[in-house]
N, C-alpha and C positions, 0 to 999 in steps of 0.2 A: 247418507248414501255416497259412496265413492264416485268421483267423476273421472272415470278411467279413460274416456274417449276424447277429452277436451284438448289434449296435446298430440293427438294422432296426426300422422302425415296425411292420411286419407281424408279428403273432404267429406266423403260419405260417412265415415265414422264420426267426424267432428259435427256433422249436421244432426247426429243423434245424441250429442253430449248432454243436452238439456232435457232429454226425455226423463220422465219419472221412472222408467224401467232401469234397473240397476245393471247396465250393460258391462260385459267384460270384452276386451279384445280377444281375437283368436290367440291361443297359446296354451301351454301346459297348465298355467295357473288356474284357468277356468275349470278344467277337468279335475284338478286336485281339489278345488273348492266343492265341486259336485260330489266327489267321493267322500269328502269330509262330512257333508250334510246328508248324504244318502239320497240325493235327488237327481232327476235326469237333467240334461241340458237342452235348451232350446237354441238352435243355431239359426240366425236370421241372416240371409245372404242377399246382397244387392249391390248397387253401384250408384254413383252420384247423379248420373243423368237418367236414371230409370224413373219413368213417370209413375208407375204403380208402386214403386218403393216409396216415393214421396207421399202418395195417397195413403198407403198403409201406415206410414209414420204419423201422418196427421190424424187419421181416424182411430188408430188402435194404440200405437206406442206412446202417444201423447196423452192418453186417457189415464188419469191418476188411479181410477178404480181398477182398470185392467192391469196397470203397472203394479199396484200393490198386491193384487192376486197372483201375478207372475212371480214377483219377488219372493213371495212366501213359498212357492212350490218348485221353482226351477232355477238353475243358473243360466242366465241369458247371455248369449255370445253374438256379437255383431261382427260380420265379415264383409269386407270389400272384395268382391269376386275378382276385381282387376288387380288387387294387391296379392291375392292368394288364389291363383287359378287352379292349383292342385286341389285345394280344399273344395272349391266350387265344383270341379269336375268329379271328385269323389262323391260328394253328397248329391250332385245332380244325377249321377249314375244310380245311386241308391234310391233316389226319389222316383225313378222310373218304375220301381216295383209298386208304387202306390197311385201313380197318375200318368196318363199319356200327355197331359197338357203341362209340359215343363216350361219353366221360365223364372222370372224374378219379379218380385221378391220371392225367394225360396225359404220356406219355413220348415225346419227339420227338428224333430224330437229324437234324442239319442240317449243312450246309456252314458253313465259317467266315464266309460271307456271309449266313447265316441261312436258306438255302433247304432245305426239308424233303426228305429222301430216305427216311425211314421214321418211322412213328409207331405207338404202341399205347397202351392204357390200362393198368389194373392188370396186373402180371406177377408171378406167384408166385415164391418162392425155389427151388421144385422143380417139375418138370412135373406138372400136375394135369389129369386128364380131357381130354387132348388139347391143353391150353394149355401152350405152352413156358415154361420158366423165364426170368427176367430175364437170367440169364447166357447162356443159349442164344441168345436174341434178340440181345443185345448183341454176342456173339461173331460171329454171322452178319453183322450189320450192319457191324461194323468190319472183318471180312474182306473184304466187298464194297468198303469204302472203300479198303482197302490194295491189293487185287488188281485191282479193276475200277473205278478211280476215274473214268476218262473216262465210262464208262457211267453211274455214279452221278451225276456232274455233269450229264450230258445229261438224265437222268431228272428231276432236281431242277428244272432250268431249264424243262423241258416242263410240269411240274406247276405252276410259278408262272405260266407263260403261260396255262394252263387256268383257274387261279383268277382271274387278272385278267379274262379273257374272261367268266367266270361272274358277276363283280360289275358288268359293264357293263349299264346299264339304259336303255331308251328312255324318252321323255317320257311316253308312255301317256296314259290319260284316266281321270277319276274313275269309280268304279263307280256304276251306276244303282241306284235303289231296288229294281228287280227283281233285279239281280245280288247286292245285299246279302241279299235274301230267299233267293237260291240258296245263299249262304254259310250261312245259318241252316239250310236244309234239309240241307246237307252235315253240319253239326254234329249235327243230330237223328239222322241216319243213323249217326253215330259214337257216339251215347249208349249207355251200358250200362243197359238198361232194368231189369235186376234189382238192381244195386247202386248205380246212379247214377254220374255222372262220364262220362269219355270213354275208350273203348278198354278194353284188358285190363290186364295187369300188365307192368311197373310202372305205377302210376296216380298222376297228378299233379293238383293242383287247378286248374291253368292259369287263374289269376285274371284275366288280361287278356281271355281269351275270355268269361268270365262278365260282365265289365264291358261288352264289346261287346254281348252278348245283352241286357243291361239297357238299354243305349242304344237298341238296335233295338226292344226291347219298349216303351220309353217313347213311341214314336211310333205304337203301335197294332198291332205285330206280336205277336200272342198266343202264337204258337209260340215265339218268342224269349224272351218274358217267362216262359213256363211252364218252359222248359228251364233258364233261369237259376235260378228259384226252386227247382225240384226238386233241382238239383245242390247249391245252398247248403244246403238242408234236409238232404240226405243227408250232406253233409260235417259238418254240425253235430253229428250223432249218431254219427259214424263214429269208429273208433280213431285217425284222423288228428288229432283234436282232443284236447289235454290238458285233462281236466276239472278238474284241480286248479289249475294256474297260468294257464290260458287259453293261447291261441295254438295254431297248427297246425304239425305236423311237415312235413318237406320232401315226402315222397311215401310211398305204400304199396307194398310189394313184392308184394302179392296183389290180385287183382281186387276182392275184397270190402272193401278198404281196411284189411285187417288187416296185422300185422307191418310197422309203419311204419319208414321210415328216419328215425331219431329226431332228427336235427338240426332245430333251429327257426331259420329264416332271417328276417331283418328284411323283405326284399322280399316274400316270400310273405304274411306277416301284414299288412304295410302295405296291399297291394292287396286282400286278403280283408276287411280292416276297411272299406275303401271300399265293397266289394260288399255286405257285410252291412248297412252303414249305409244304403245306397241301397235295400236290400230291406226295411228296417224290422225286421230280425231282431235284436232288442236284446241277447239273452243272449250269443251268440258275439261280437258287436261289443264289448260291455262286457268280455268275457274278454280280448280282444286288447289293449284299452286297459290293463287291469290288468297283462297280461304285459309291455307296454312299460314301464310305470311301476315295476313291482316286480322284474322280471328283467333286462330289456335295458338299463335306464338305467345309464349310465356317465358319468364326467366328460367333458364336451364333447358329449354327445348320446346316441345309442342304439348298442349293440353291433351288429355286423353279423350275428351269429348266436350260437347256443348249441350246443355239442358234443352228440353223441349218446352219448358214452362218459362214465362216471363210475366211481368206485371204491367198491365195496360189499363190506364184510367183508374188506377188504384185497386184493380182486381187481378187475381191470378188467372192467366190465360194459357191453355195448352195449344201451342202452335200459332197463337195470334200474331206474334212478332214477325213470323215468316210470311204472313199475308200482306205485310206493309210494303210500300214502294221504297226505293232507296232514299228518297227525300223524307218520307215518314219515319224511317228507321233512324235517321240522323238525330232525331230528337227524343229517342226512346232508349232506355237502358236495355242492352241485349240480354238474352238468357245467360245464366251463369255458366262458367266453364268449370269442368272438373280439371283443375289445374295441376294435378300431379303428373309427373313425367314418368312414363313406363319405358323400360329398356326395349322390350320386344316391339312395342308399337312404334317407338321412334325408329327402330331398325327397319320396320316396314316402310315408314315414311322416307327414310334415307334411300332405300332401294327404289321406291317409286319415283322420287325426285331425280335420282341418278339416271334411271332409264329415260325419263322425260328430258333430262339434260343432254342426252346424246341423240334422241330420236325426234324431238319436235323440230319442225321446219322453221317456226318463228324464232328468230335469234334472241329476241328479248325474253320470251318465256323460257327458252332453253337455258339462257345465262342465269336467270333468276332461280331456276330449279337447281342448277349446279351449285350456285353460291349458297343457297339455303341448305343443300345436302352437306356440303363441306362444313358449314357453320354448326349444323346439328351434330354431325359426327364428332367434331372436335370438342364441342361442349359436353356431349354425353360421355365420351371416354374420359374427359377430365373429371367429371363428377361421379360417374357410375362404375368406372373400373377400379376395383379394390386391389390392395396388395395381393400378390400371388400367394397361394396356399403353401403349406410346408413341403409339398412335392413340386413346387415351381409351376403349378397350373394356374392359368388366368382365372380370376374371379370377378363377378359382376354383382352390382346391386340391382334389385328388382325395380325399385321406384324411389322417387324423391319429390319434394315440393319446396320451392324457394331455397334450394341448395341443401335441404335437410333430408338425409336418407331414411327410408323406411327400413324397419327391421325384418320385413318380409324377405324370404329367401328367393334368390333368382331361380328361374326354372329353365327347363330345356328350351322353351320357346324364346327366352331372352337370349341365350347363346346362339341358337339357330337363326332367329330373325335378324339379330344384329350382324352376325357373320355374313348372311346373304346381303344385307344392306351395304356393308363395307366392301364386299366383293364387287357389287354393282358400281359403287363409287370409285373403286380402283380402276375398273374397266372404263368408266366414263372419263376420269381425270388422267389416267395413265400413271397414277402415283402408286408405287408399290407399298408405301407405308400402310395404307388401309388394308391391303391384302395380308400383310404380315400380322396385323392385329386379328383379322378374321381367322388366319391359320391358328393363332394361339387359342381362340375361342373354340374352334372345332377340336383341336387337340385336347383341350380341357375336358371334353365330354367323352373321350374314348381312352381305353387302355390298349396296349399292343402286346398281346401274349407272345410267347416264343415262336408260335407258328406264323407270326407276322400279320394275322388277321385282326382287324379292329373289332372291339366289342363295346357296345354302348354301356356307359355308366352314367350315373347322375352327375350333373355339373358340380364343381366344388361348392360346398355349402348349400347345395340345392335340395338336400333331403329336408323335408318338413318333419321334424322329429315326432310331433304328435300324430301326424297321419301315418307315418311309417310304423310307429309303434303299434298302431291299431290295424295295420294291414289294409288301410283304405286307399293308398295310392302307390302301390308297388311298381307300377309302370306308368309311363307318360301316356295320357289319353290320346289315341291315334285318330279319333274322329275329328272331323273338321266341319265348319259351317261357313262363318263369315271370314275366318282367318286360318292360316296354316296351323296344323299341330306342331308341337316341338319336334316330333319325329320327322315330319315332312320338311320342315325348315332346315334341320340339321342335315338331312339327306341331300337337299338342294345345295347347301354350302359345301358339303363333302365332294359332290360331283364336280362343281366348279373348281374346287381345290385340286382335284385330280387333273383337270384340264391344264391347270397352271404349273403343276409340279411334276407330272408324269409318275407320281407315286401310286402304285396299285392299291395300297391300303385305303386310300380315300375312296376309290371307286368301290372297293369291297364293302366299305362302311355304308355307302349309299345303297348298294344292293341289299345288304343285310337289313336295312331299315325298311325298305320298300317291299321286299319279297313276301314277308309274313302277312302283309295287308292286301296283297294283290287280288286275291279272290273276292274279298269283301269290297274292295274299292271298285272293281269292275262291275260288280253286281249292284252297287249303290254309289254311282259316280257323283251324285249331287252332294254327298257328304265327304268326298275324298278328292276334291279338285287338286289340291297342292300335291298330294301323294301321286296322283295320276300324271301331273305335270312332270315330276321327276322320272316317273316310269316311262313317259314318252321320250324323254331325253336318253334314258338308258337303252331304249329300243332302237335308237339310231346309231349309225357309225360315229365313232368319236373323232371329231374333226377340229382342227385348230387353224386359225388365220391370224397371223401377226403382221402388222404393217408398221415399219419403222420409217419415220419421216425425217427428212433432212431439215436443218434450221430454216425457219420461215416458210415451211411448206405444209403447214397444218391444213390447208384447204385443198391439198392434192386429191385427185379423184380416188386414189386408193384409200386414203384416210376416210373420205366420205363413204366409200363402199363398206369399209370395216365397221364404221359406226352405225351404218344402217342395216347391216346384216343381222337377221333375227331368225335363224333356223335352229329348231330344237336339236340338241346334240352337238352343236357347233359353238365354240368359243371364238369370238372375234375381238381382237385387242389392237388398238392403234396407239403407238407411243412414239415419243421423240427418241433420238439416238441416245441421249444422256439418260433418259428414263429406262430404256432397255438395259443399260448397264446396271442401273440401280435394282431392277427386278432380278437380274441374274445374280448380282451380289447378295441379294436377300434370299437366295435359294430357290427361286422359281425357274425350274429347268427349261420351261417352254421358251424362255428368253435367252438361254445360253447361245452365245455366238450370233445373236441377231443384230445386224448392223446394216447400214445403207451400202449399196453398191455404187462406187464411184460418186459418192455424195448425192445420190439420187434416192428418192423415196422408194422403198423396196417392200415387197410382199412375200411372205412365206406361208404357203398352204400345206397343211400336214393332215395325215390320217393316222390316228394312233401314234402320233409323234414322229412318224416317218414323213419327211417333207419333200415336196417337189422342188425343182430348181427355182431359186428366187427370181422374181420378175419385177419389172419397174413400170408396168403400164396396166391399166384396167383390162385392156383387150387381151393381154397375155394371161392375166389372172382368170378371166372369164373362160378362156380356152382350157385352162386346167380344171376349172370347176365342172 
């Protein structure tokens, strides 16, 4: 049996390399083999820190009898959902036709052309409480393939047609201020007034929703601001937070936040860091910064996550490590890290750290956040920025481990999330170089027709040939949960780019990405927090504040005001005079002719790039605001 997974970049795939199942990695080769043999494919999707993925691996995929049976009847494909998010999104959408209980591990049976005809999540080795065993399900599915193949193929084709229709979106229009208020009202109605958060069990922190509420609250919506603050305060003292090493667990299995699902993911903590920093809640923000620096830091960046399982007293324990005190943990091996570095999630971390670096009052925590953000950005760009394509467009790698790049294609979220992170870093440090790279990443994802309007295209190299050939992922999945969609991330980056360059095409791009989702987002705000966050900014007057400080005057009241300003729709940037020149030279029109007056720190307040008289004191600026 070929050992095709043993040299994979993904720790999840490598963990299955010794299975008796004859696994193939995701790619055209597996489907070609299925066509050659005339058998279906079984696509098993999971990730390295997924508890039930581990369980199913031990119970089912390590069983030689089950493996031999599978090897005779299907081509088995193992997919790391974090390496191939488009694959995961496509098959998760298809799985929704068979089950409302979606999650991972995801088991999909598909034709040799990749079209789904059955899907399920975790399946036990023996029937339990009405849930059939893996073998029972697989036997029934393969019996249908053998005895009723025409019916199976027709059903699979019909499902694909329905999915393509479901992803078709009209141009739409941007939500109004009133409609955004309706979304807040919907979220308030979903709030758990007793324990905080949204809904019942299982309960997730849904950080993108909290960031939307903060954005809406910054413009005077007290209900939104109050809901965001209440939720963050409840999370801070809940069992979802690790009080020893900092950081938050993935979700709670009970409504009162108890019995967490103990994996700690980079994306959750990156976004929660941004939310806590914007809320001025210093302790949980500092804890996440510590967690990044002391736990998730790996060669090349930050690990994607940390497992929920560890070994205590010679036995495998789910969450036992996290029940130990600091002293007890010192003598115990921690849960394993999924030590691959993902471009998108590192971009989220750079953004969260950058916001913390300018918003936190504690000078030590702020400095550590800034330093780590700069370190991560430099390292990621050195390793993950590939040579430009034949059209001169920037290209990125999706993932790496120990400096070795994955062959997984970068996706829209990689370009969007990293662009947002670099823009936040540029705003925090005042260094234009980060914004220049962000501009390259945004530009790589759009084309500009003769009418001057931007149109979304896939990023260079971002087409997954197997998916596109089968019509499974013709558009970026706009739905969100724990992290922004690629669409929302690119829209946010484009809007900031408009604020810096005054180029209408960037605002048009942001609007064109958000408008088709507006109706759905307003009606289902819990699943579109990042999209609504951009919509909230688009609904406000476009304002810009530039503060240019004189040498040695970084602590000036105007600088502090700019760094602390956090109003949706307003971009505030504090730079030194030499930095202002660098921004202008790099083509960022907002900084053209911005200098100090009489060697005094100077503020320029603008609306739609029409600026008031420059002022040199906070009192004068406040009068203009």
